[in-house]
KEGUDREN-820411 format. One line per field, with one value per residue (C-alpha): residue number from 1; x, y, z. Coordinates in nm, 4 decimals. Layout:
# residues N
resi	NUM,...
u	X,...
v	Y,...
w	Z,...
END
This chain:
# residues 383
resi	1,2,3,4,5,6,7,8,9,10,11,12,13,14,15,16,17,18,19,20,21,22,23,24,25,26,27,28,29,30,31,32,33,34,35,36,37,38,39,40,41,42,43,44,45,46,47,48,49,50,51,52,53,54,55,56,57,58,59,60,61,62,63,64,65,66,67,68,69,70,71,72,73,74,75,76,77,78,79,80,81,82,83,84,85,86,87,88,89,90,91,92,93,94,95,96,97,98,99,100,101,102,103,104,105,106,107,108,109,110,111,112,113,114,115,116,117,118,119,120,121,122,123,124,125,126,127,128,129,130,131,132,133,134,135,136,137,138,139,140,141,142,143,144,145,146,147,148,149,150,151,152,153,154,155,156,157,158,159,160,161,162,163,164,165,166,167,168,169,170,171,172,173,174,175,176,177,178,179,180,181,182,183,184,185,186,187,188,189,190,191,192,193,194,195,196,197,198,199,200,201,202,203,204,205,206,207,208,209,210,211,212,213,214,215,216,217,218,219,220,221,222,223,224,225,226,227,228,229,230,231,232,233,234,235,236,237,238,239,240,241,242,243,244,245,246,247,248,249,250,251,252,253,254,255,256,257,258,259,260,261,262,263,264,265,266,267,268,269,270,271,272,273,274,275,276,277,278,279,280,281,282,283,284,285,286,287,288,289,290,291,292,293,294,295,296,297,298,299,300,301,302,303,304,305,306,307,308,309,310,311,312,313,314,315,316,317,318,319,320,321,322,323,324,325,326,327,328,329,330,331,332,333,334,335,336,337,338,339,340,341,342,343,344,345,346,347,348,349,350,351,352,353,354,355,356,357,358,359,360,361,362,363,364,365,366,367,368,369,370,371,372,373,374,375,376,377,378,379,380,381,382,383
u	0.0000,0.1094,0.0219,0.2017,0.4606,0.6639,0.5981,0.8563,0.7015,0.8732,0.8610,0.8956,0.5740,0.4204,0.4499,0.4467,0.7011,0.6029,0.8344,0.8247,1.0523,1.0618,1.3958,1.5907,1.9549,2.1716,2.3937,2.4188,2.6363,2.5881,2.9555,3.1130,3.3823,3.2605,3.3750,3.6085,3.3479,3.1177,3.3554,3.1399,2.8462,3.0009,2.8086,2.6269,2.4504,2.3692,2.1773,2.0805,1.8514,1.7266,1.3490,1.2787,1.4828,1.6778,1.5690,1.7958,1.6925,1.9535,1.8749,2.1346,2.1360,2.3792,2.4685,2.3423,2.0760,2.1704,2.0266,2.1083,1.9092,2.2111,2.3724,2.0863,2.0144,1.9054,1.7275,1.8161,1.6520,1.7823,1.6601,1.9061,1.7102,1.8178,1.5875,1.6559,1.4650,1.2165,1.0457,0.9285,0.5909,0.4744,0.1218,-0.0794,-0.2926,-0.6559,-0.5541,-0.6274,-0.4098,-0.5505,-0.6154,-0.4214,-0.3760,-0.1377,0.1551,0.0527,-0.2954,-0.1508,0.0887,-0.1939,-0.4161,-0.1489,-0.0115,0.3208,0.6228,0.7346,0.6522,0.7781,0.6483,0.6809,0.7561,0.6283,0.2560,0.0035,-0.0756,-0.3756,-0.6778,-0.9143,-0.6268,-0.4290,-0.2387,-0.1845,0.1748,0.3904,0.6227,0.6218,0.4247,0.3696,0.1833,0.1473,0.2546,0.0022,0.1238,-0.0683,0.1307,0.3744,0.7299,0.8113,1.1143,1.2587,1.3491,1.5239,1.3198,1.3577,1.2034,1.1166,1.1671,0.9933,1.1301,1.1291,1.0397,1.3325,1.3432,1.5876,1.6079,1.6998,1.7804,1.7806,1.5704,1.2577,1.0048,0.6511,0.5132,0.1921,-0.0797,-0.4510,-0.5034,-0.8511,-0.9855,-0.9658,-0.6615,-0.4661,-0.6668,-0.9961,-0.8729,-0.7915,-1.1424,-1.2887,-1.0720,-1.2046,-1.5569,-1.5030,-1.1670,-1.2871,-1.2884,-0.9114,-0.9037,-1.0573,-0.7931,-0.6434,-0.5711,-0.3754,-0.3056,-0.0262,-0.1222,-0.0182,-0.0749,-0.2318,-0.4682,-0.3911,-0.5473,-0.6113,-0.4413,-0.5155,-0.4896,-0.4186,-0.5401,-0.5420,-0.6248,-0.8065,-0.7862,-0.9963,-0.7099,-0.7534,-1.0948,-1.4633,-1.4800,-1.2339,-1.3032,-1.2666,-1.4256,-1.6951,-1.4651,-1.3625,-1.4761,-1.4707,-1.5108,-1.5903,-1.4228,-1.5192,-1.3925,-1.1812,-1.4852,-1.6202,-1.9584,-2.0355,-1.9232,-1.9768,-1.8958,-1.8651,-1.9922,-1.6893,-1.6379,-1.7227,-1.7521,-1.4536,-1.5556,-1.3833,-1.3095,-1.2015,-1.0814,-1.1804,-1.0242,-1.0416,-0.9518,-0.9439,-0.8653,-0.6926,-0.7042,-1.0817,-1.1085,-0.9119,-1.1398,-1.4551,-1.3242,-1.1938,-1.3736,-1.7326,-1.9480,-1.8910,-1.5393,-1.2666,-0.9742,-0.6687,-0.3891,-0.0263,0.1530,0.5193,0.7844,1.1418,1.4636,1.6853,1.9851,1.9293,2.1700,1.9116,1.6177,1.5850,1.5833,1.3227,1.0944,1.0924,0.9996,0.6429,0.6461,0.8183,0.8187,0.9779,1.1609,1.4825,1.7417,1.9851,2.2984,2.5218,2.5717,2.8192,2.9867,3.0478,2.8755,2.6376,2.3628,2.1012,1.8758,1.9633,1.8932,1.5702,1.4602,1.4204,1.3972,1.7211,1.5208,1.3966,1.7495,1.9028,1.6282,1.5697,1.3021,1.2511,1.4334,1.3818,1.6231,1.6619,1.9866,2.1373,2.4847,2.7554,2.6294,2.2957,2.1180,1.8755,1.8928,1.5940,1.6885,1.4812,1.6093,1.3525,1.3028,1.0939,1.0925,1.2598,1.4724,1.4374,1.5220,1.4907,1.4908,1.8546,2.0071,2.1138,2.4891,2.4595,2.2292,2.4698,2.7422,2.5225,2.4316,2.7985,2.8427,2.5858,2.6990,2.9796,3.0987,3.2769,2.9738,2.8161,2.5041
v	0.0000,0.3545,0.6993,0.8899,0.8783,1.0885,1.0984,1.1282,1.2522,1.1357,1.4643,1.3195,1.1166,1.2578,0.9240,0.9399,0.7734,0.7837,0.7448,0.7904,0.7761,0.5693,0.7213,1.0129,0.9781,1.2658,1.0585,0.6898,0.4566,0.0851,0.0286,0.1507,-0.0551,-0.3435,-0.3406,-0.6242,-0.7612,-0.8469,-1.0094,-1.3248,-1.1269,-1.0144,-1.2374,-1.0128,-0.9938,-0.6773,-0.5818,-0.2454,-0.1189,0.2143,0.2128,0.5628,0.8617,0.9830,0.6917,0.3917,0.0990,-0.1129,-0.4257,-0.5623,-0.8760,-0.8721,-1.1588,-1.5139,-1.7493,-1.9802,-2.1186,-1.7847,-1.4792,-1.2628,-1.3678,-1.2378,-1.2225,-0.8591,-0.7307,-0.3705,-0.1636,0.1733,0.4345,0.6893,0.9902,1.2790,1.5680,1.7400,1.4573,1.3564,1.5228,1.4229,1.4636,1.3959,1.2634,1.1240,0.8137,0.8747,1.2333,1.3352,1.3901,1.0750,0.7271,0.4289,0.3009,0.0495,0.1902,-0.0073,0.1484,0.4987,0.4264,0.2985,0.5945,0.8418,0.6362,0.5903,0.4147,0.3099,0.3945,0.3550,0.4462,0.7951,0.9167,0.7816,0.7481,0.6017,0.2439,0.1799,0.3567,0.6195,0.8398,0.5680,0.7145,1.0457,1.1620,1.1485,1.4279,1.7294,1.7095,1.9885,1.9311,2.1950,2.4657,2.3684,2.2487,1.9304,1.8051,1.9555,1.8328,1.5653,1.6411,1.8500,1.5330,1.5125,1.6154,1.6710,1.9495,1.9682,2.3010,2.3645,2.6717,2.7704,2.4218,2.2735,2.0820,2.0842,1.8895,2.0253,1.8236,1.9344,1.9604,2.1733,2.2764,2.4111,2.6729,2.8697,3.0508,3.1112,3.4875,3.6167,3.9695,4.2633,4.2799,4.6071,4.7247,4.6588,4.8423,5.1423,5.1495,5.1163,5.4019,5.6365,5.5598,5.5454,5.5898,5.3889,5.0775,5.0980,4.9190,4.6027,4.3423,4.0590,3.7229,3.4216,3.0583,2.8289,2.5676,2.2289,2.0283,1.9947,1.7266,1.4733,1.3241,1.5788,1.5035,1.6543,2.0337,2.0764,2.3037,2.1249,2.2739,2.0641,2.1836,2.0795,1.8582,1.6324,1.4706,1.5579,1.5755,1.6031,1.2424,1.3634,1.2235,1.4381,1.5556,1.9000,2.2242,2.2739,2.6034,2.6124,2.8997,3.0268,3.3407,3.4197,3.4266,3.1784,3.0627,2.7887,2.6539,2.2841,2.1888,1.8254,1.6926,1.5981,1.5033,1.8459,1.9020,2.0874,2.3679,2.3675,2.7389,2.7394,2.5227,2.3849,2.4773,2.1739,2.2311,2.0210,2.0799,2.4109,2.5000,2.4479,2.6743,2.9449,2.9152,2.9346,3.2529,3.4313,3.2992,3.3399,3.3105,3.6001,3.6757,3.7069,3.4640,3.3848,3.1326,3.2358,2.9213,2.9064,2.6496,2.7181,2.5305,2.4292,2.5017,2.8752,2.9064,2.7189,2.9469,3.0960,2.7521,2.6064,2.9016,2.7899,2.4275,2.3490,1.9890,1.8586,1.5201,1.4228,1.0996,1.0263,0.9728,1.1656,0.9658,1.2094,1.5862,1.7770,1.4560,1.3237,1.0604,1.2400,1.0128,1.2116,0.9481,1.0527,1.4221,1.3310,1.1080,0.8016,0.4850,0.2810,-0.0322,0.1274,0.2135,-0.1223,-0.3764,-0.5182,-0.3275,-0.2510,0.0718,0.3512,0.6336,0.9378,1.1084,1.3687,1.2970,1.5244,1.4928,1.6384,1.3104,1.1747,0.8269,0.6441,0.3251,0.0525,-0.2422,-0.5168,-0.6807,-0.9232,-1.1796,-1.5007,-1.6654,-1.3723,-1.0562,-1.1260,-0.9012,-0.9237,-0.8931,-0.5741,-0.5943,-0.7102,-0.4223,-0.1666,-0.3131,-0.3251,0.0405,0.1251,-0.0800,0.1283,0.4717,0.6453,0.9492,1.1058,1.1687,1.5112,1.6064
w	0.0000,-0.0549,0.0687,-0.2035,-0.4724,-0.7101,-1.0809,-1.3543,-1.6770,-1.9936,-2.1800,-2.5295,-2.5059,-2.1904,-2.0122,-1.6344,-1.4117,-1.0453,-0.7554,-0.3808,-0.0804,0.2348,0.3345,0.1960,0.0978,-0.0138,-0.2413,-0.3247,-0.5265,-0.5698,-0.6489,-0.3248,-0.1591,0.0572,0.4217,0.5184,0.7600,0.4681,0.2228,0.2239,0.0854,-0.2418,-0.4811,-0.7258,-1.0586,-1.2490,-1.5612,-1.7069,-1.9799,-2.1115,-2.0677,-2.2007,-2.3211,-2.0195,-1.7963,-1.7310,-1.5109,-1.3330,-1.1327,-0.8936,-0.6798,-0.3874,-0.1539,-0.1936,-0.0668,0.2207,0.5428,0.7058,0.6028,0.6844,0.3548,0.1389,-0.1432,-0.1671,-0.4744,-0.5590,-0.8326,-0.9464,-1.1925,-1.3294,-1.4572,-1.6771,-1.5840,-1.9164,-2.0859,-1.8170,-1.5251,-1.1785,-1.0183,-0.6641,-0.6126,-0.3198,-0.2922,-0.3857,-0.4702,-0.1108,0.1960,0.3575,0.2197,0.0897,-0.2622,-0.4139,-0.6044,-0.9118,-0.8984,-0.8763,-1.1613,-1.3778,-1.2942,-1.4046,-1.6934,-1.5147,-1.6559,-1.3037,-0.9413,-0.5843,-0.2397,-0.0940,0.2579,0.5874,0.6472,0.8897,0.7959,1.0241,1.1672,1.0348,0.9156,0.7390,0.4467,0.6253,0.5815,0.8934,0.7900,0.5651,0.2420,-0.0091,-0.3359,-0.6055,-0.3605,-0.0905,0.2497,0.3350,0.6326,0.8818,0.9364,1.1931,1.4107,1.1250,0.9389,0.6037,0.3038,-0.0659,-0.2705,-0.6375,-0.8141,-1.1481,-1.3194,-1.6848,-1.7993,-1.6059,-1.2788,-0.9915,-0.6655,-0.3256,-0.0128,0.3487,0.6632,0.6939,0.9568,0.9280,1.1664,1.1703,1.3621,1.3387,1.3589,1.4425,1.4299,1.1853,0.9625,0.9216,0.6174,0.7930,1.1009,0.8828,0.7410,1.0886,1.2120,0.9459,1.0613,1.4360,1.6058,1.9039,1.6829,1.6459,1.9803,1.8310,1.9239,1.7248,1.8834,1.7652,1.8489,1.7214,1.4638,1.6015,1.2868,0.9435,0.8137,1.0841,1.3995,1.6737,2.0062,2.3487,2.3728,2.0016,1.7243,1.3878,1.0474,0.7883,0.4274,0.1244,0.0027,0.3070,0.2526,0.2421,0.6242,0.9139,1.0279,1.3874,1.7041,1.8765,2.1540,2.0363,1.8792,1.5028,1.3212,0.9507,0.7660,0.4197,0.2535,0.5587,0.7891,1.0433,0.9131,1.1673,1.5059,1.5859,1.9440,2.0529,1.7195,1.5053,1.1382,1.0008,0.6262,0.4802,0.2401,-0.0974,-0.0591,0.3044,0.5910,0.9319,1.2656,1.4950,1.8622,2.1788,2.5459,2.6135,2.2423,2.2486,2.5528,2.3693,2.0668,2.2771,2.4416,2.1322,1.8232,1.7156,1.4089,1.1670,1.2938,1.0330,1.0620,0.8528,0.8528,0.8760,0.7615,0.6643,0.5780,0.6890,0.6044,0.8948,0.6726,0.6351,0.3427,0.1334,0.2125,-0.1365,-0.3024,-0.0670,-0.1395,-0.5040,-0.4315,-0.5385,-0.4129,-0.0987,0.0717,0.4024,0.4809,0.6627,0.7714,0.5561,0.4741,0.2856,0.2930,0.0765,-0.0359,0.3156,0.5263,0.7618,0.8926,1.0826,1.2416,1.5988,1.5359,1.3571,1.6487,1.4311,1.6406,1.6425,1.5593,1.2390,1.1336,1.2221,1.1502,0.8046,0.6175,0.2487,0.1697,-0.0816,-0.1538,-0.3744,-0.4703,-0.7002,-0.8361,-0.9745,-1.3303,-1.2183,-1.2791,-1.0211,-0.8721,-0.7292,-0.5473,-0.3829,-0.1785,-0.1308,0.2074,0.4125,0.1295,0.2573,-0.0080,-0.2476,-0.0539,0.3197,0.6224,0.7153,1.0630,1.2328,1.1890,0.8291,0.7442,0.8859,0.6689,0.3611,0.4021,0.3902,0.0739,-0.1096,0.0008,-0.1825,0.0177,-0.2785,-0.4979,-0.5114,-0.3211
END
């Protein structure tokens, strides 16, 4: 199942090639030197073919089948993409911010040449398919960042595409009351109205389950309704104005030309004190890069997806799982892996490593996985 993926459009024939990320890598090579501790795992087979102009597919088998899963084999697939001849696109399952769909279904729906999973997402419950990490589609922020984890952005400019890697965070507030222009008009009519106050509250999340004492924003891209339990207050906003307040009801309809403010606990108490039907409200929502030297580039990104951990930065090994608060078991245990990279030539690599398939591509042990990761990372390639 998949929550989202990235599409590569073959510009010559307008074919779509969709991809996604389970983890983000800054730079990858499948020909890096093998550590001495894994010399017994060197058996390999490799074949490559050009499947479209600017798109080359390589399939690699590493290790070998034995009674011990730690020897493999591991099936690795890689796409090398020339963005001057093909282009990427990021899409979400069911074309909403929530919901699951198989990758093959998404590929078929968009006429894709190939597809892989994208980002982390909830796999169970009412909100399954919801991104757990930053997600931006067509310039709209659908999900906030998670522990400022690694992300990649797609820049479309002048018919050309560029990738950017880094760490981003999303912050925002709900601001209620007259804006500055409205205050000016009020002042001309009655100077006493200049004292009409504004109030604000931090936005705790976007298009996701509401926890205790949180204020969550649901946008039209999420779903038809908020899918919430009847334990909070929800305010329906259209045209920048609150048109309805629904307390202790849940699952409010989301207007196509507005949004829903969903609040619980202390956030609900704030809303009950400061918000009312007819009041004007607006969202102040911004995405900031952790690496401030990349601010201008991130502002140009129209699609962004989070993943993690980063493996390479500026041509050097820099694994960020600890800073990104990724569980050690996720890093060390054997799971299928997906990666994206940009190499010195400017080409893009998309890499998948299969897992949890005994005899074909098993879930390998902790120490073996650490070693395998080092065999596929080449510190000297460009980021």
